[in-house]
C-alpha positions, 0 to 999 in steps of 0.5 A, a space after each residue: 480492520 479498515 482495508 479500503 474505502 469506496 472512491 466516493 468516500 470523503 477521506 477528510 474525515 480520517 486522521 493522517 494516522 488512520 490514512 497512513 495505516 491503510 496505506 501501509 496495509 495496502 502496500 504490504 498486502 501480497 498480490 497475485 499479479 505480483 507473483 505473491 509479492 507486495 507492492 512494497 517488496 516490488 518497489 524496494 527491489 526496483 530501488 535496490 536494482 537502480 542503486 547497483 
């Protein structure tokens, strides 16, 4: 499974669909620094708090 690529990788060789898949995988992956939450979860909570 493609999780990440080195900074020097030419991303133009990948389709938009493949890049979106990697983006989703990275944003849904829990992070220790976020107390086990994923960046997507933290972002969604921040948006909900802004709406209230």
